[in-house]
C-alpha positions in Angstrom: 15.4 9.9 115.3 15.8 13.7 113.9 13.3 14.7 111.3 14.4 17.8 108.8 11.6 19.9 107.6 12.6 22.9 105.5 10.0 25.5 105.0 10.6 28.2 102.6 7.2 29.8 102.5 6.9 30.2 106.2 10.1 31.1 107.6 10.6 31.8 111.1 11.4 35.5 112.6 15.2 36.4 111.3 17.9 35.1 113.3 21.5 36.4 113.0 23.4 35.1 109.7 26.7 35.2 108.4 27.6 38.7 106.8 26.3 38.9 103.1 28.7 38.4 100.3 29.9 41.6 98.5 27.9 42.4 95.2 27.4 39.6 92.5 30.1 39.0 90.0 29.8 36.9 87.0 30.4 33.3 88.0 30.2 29.8 86.4 27.9 27.1 87.2 30.2 25.3 89.4 31.5 28.4 91.1 27.8 29.5 91.6 27.1 26.1 93.2 30.1 26.3 95.5 29.1 29.7 96.8 25.7 28.4 97.4 27.0 25.3 99.3 29.5 27.6 101.3 26.6 30.1 102.5 24.4 27.1 103.3 27.3 25.3 105.5 27.8 28.7 107.1 24.0 28.9 108.0 24.1 25.5 109.1 26.8 26.1 111.6 24.9 29.0 113.0 21.2 27.5 113.0 21.4 23.9 112.4 19.7 22.1 109.8 16.5 22.4 111.0 16.7 26.1 110.8 18.0 26.2 107.3 15.8 27.9 104.6 16.1 29.2 101.5 15.9 33.0 102.4 19.0 32.4 105.0 21.0 30.7 102.3 20.1 33.3 99.6 21.0 36.1 102.2 24.1 34.8 103.4 25.5 34.1 99.7 24.1 37.5 98.6 21.8 35.9 96.0 18.4 36.1 95.1 15.9 33.0 95.7 16.0 32.4 92.0 19.6 31.6 92.1 19.1 29.0 94.4 16.3 27.5 92.4 18.3 27.6 89.2 21.4 25.7 90.8 19.7 23.3 93.0 16.3 21.7 92.6 15.4 22.0 96.3 16.5 22.6 99.6 17.7 19.0 100.5 20.2 19.2 97.6 21.5 22.5 99.0 22.0 20.8 102.7 23.4 17.9 100.9 26.0 20.2 99.0 26.9 21.7 102.3 27.5 18.5 104.3 29.7 17.2 101.4 31.8 20.6 101.5 32.3 20.0 105.3 33.4 16.4 104.5 35.8 17.5 102.2 37.6 19.8 104.4 37.9 16.9 107.0 39.3 14.8 104.5 41.6 17.7 103.2 43.5 17.9 106.7 44.0 14.0 106.1 45.5 14.2 102.8 47.8 17.1 104.2 48.9 14.7 107.0 49.5 11.8 104.8 51.7 14.2 102.5 54.3 14.8 105.0 57.2 12.4 104.6 59.6 10.6 107.1 58.6 8.5 109.9 57.7 4.8 110.9 54.7 3.3 109.6 53.6 3.7 113.3 54.4 7.4 113.2 52.6 8.0 110.0 49.2 6.4 111.5 49.3 8.6 114.4 50.2 11.6 112.5 46.9 11.1 110.3 44.9 10.2 113.5 45.7 13.3 114.9 45.2 15.2 111.8 41.1 14.5 112.4 41.3 16.3 115.7 43.3 19.3 114.9 42.4 22.7 116.7 40.9 24.2 113.3 38.3 21.2 113.5 37.5 20.8 117.1 35.5 24.1 117.3 32.0 24.5 118.4 30.9 25.1 115.1 32.5 22.1 113.6 31.6 19.7 116.5 28.0 20.8 115.9 28.3 20.3 112.3 29.5 16.8 112.8 26.6 15.8 115.1 24.1 17.4 112.6 25.7 15.3 109.8 25.2 12.0 111.8 21.7 13.3 112.6 20.5 14.3 109.2 21.9 10.8 107.7 19.2 9.1 109.8 16.4 10.8 107.6 17.9 12.0 104.4 19.5 9.3 102.0 21.5 11.7 100.0 23.2 12.8 103.1 23.4 9.5 104.7 25.3 8.6 101.3 27.9 11.5 101.9 28.1 10.1 105.4 28.8 6.8 104.0 31.4 7.8 101.7 33.2 9.7 104.3 33.6 6.9 106.5 34.7 4.6 104.0 37.0 7.2 102.7 38.7 7.5 106.0 38.8 3.9 106.8 40.2 3.0 103.5 43.1 5.3 104.5 43.3 4.0 108.0 43.5 0.2 106.8 46.4 1.3 104.4 48.1 2.6 107.2 47.6 -0.3 109.2 48.8 -2.7 106.1 52.1 -0.8 106.0 52.7 -1.5 109.8 51.4 -5.0 110.0 53.9 -8.1 110.3 53.1 -11.0 107.9 51.5 -12.9 110.7 48.9 -10.3 111.7 47.8 -9.1 108.1 44.3 -10.8 108.8 43.7 -8.8 112.1 43.6 -5.4 110.2 39.9 -5.3 109.9 39.3 -5.7 113.4 42.0 -3.2 114.6 40.2 -0.8 111.7 36.9 -1.2 113.4 38.3 -0.5 116.9 39.9 2.4 115.6 37.0 3.8 113.5 34.6 3.6 116.7 37.0 4.9 119.0 37.4 7.9 116.7 33.6 8.8 116.7 33.4 8.0 120.5 36.3 10.7 121.1 34.2 13.2 119.0 31.2 12.7 121.2 33.3 12.8 124.5 34.8 16.0 123.2 31.4 17.4 122.7 30.3 16.4 126.1 33.3 17.4 128.2 35.8 19.1 126.2 38.9 17.4 127.6 41.8 17.8 125.4 43.7 15.5 127.4 41.1 12.6 126.9 41.2 12.9 123.3 45.2 12.6 123.2 45.0 9.4 125.6 42.4 7.9 123.3 44.2 8.4 120.0 47.7 7.1 121.7 45.4 4.0 122.9 44.4 3.5 119.0 48.0 3.4 118.1 49.0 1.1 120.9 46.4 -1.2 120.2 47.4 -1.4 116.4 50.9 -1.9 117.4 50.0 -4.5 120.2 47.8 -6.4 117.7 49.5 -6.1 114.5 53.4 -6.0 115.6 53.9 -2.7 113.8 57.2 -0.6 114.3 
């Protein structure tokens, strides 16, 4: 089980960081919090959550340490904000796929599932971030809540799509089909991380859709 320890006072030797932002401009509290979260997310993608420190985040954001302590109570909150930002980026891809009109219920389901495995998301940095999120959720309650919210939100959309494609006699099977799809999606991420086999991801997504059609009688 992963344990995350953030030590601000005893930073390890400096490691390469994202380029510092330009000179500060006056921003609202929410804008500044977002700026800090974006910098923390960039740092996590480079050094992982265990390597995250206040000094690294401040340097990446182009801010002083005082700005971090003013806008966030501690590094745990900053880390949680970074992971929440990452989760919102994933959800945005799904919403964009849902916004497209046309297609059968089955085609809309497939379109939504594929959106979560776009080339923009299947990058080494995002893959690492996803695994880091799962690991951090084991020991950080706030991050665990973010991970649960992301899962619940994604599953809710999957079930709504399954409901549209299910024949009347098969509606009661939706939870079982949703369980299988959600578990398969997580498995495909791990498989991609290990093998980087794009064909396997494509086959897995097609298998999810085929299983849904067979169990629900969808069109």
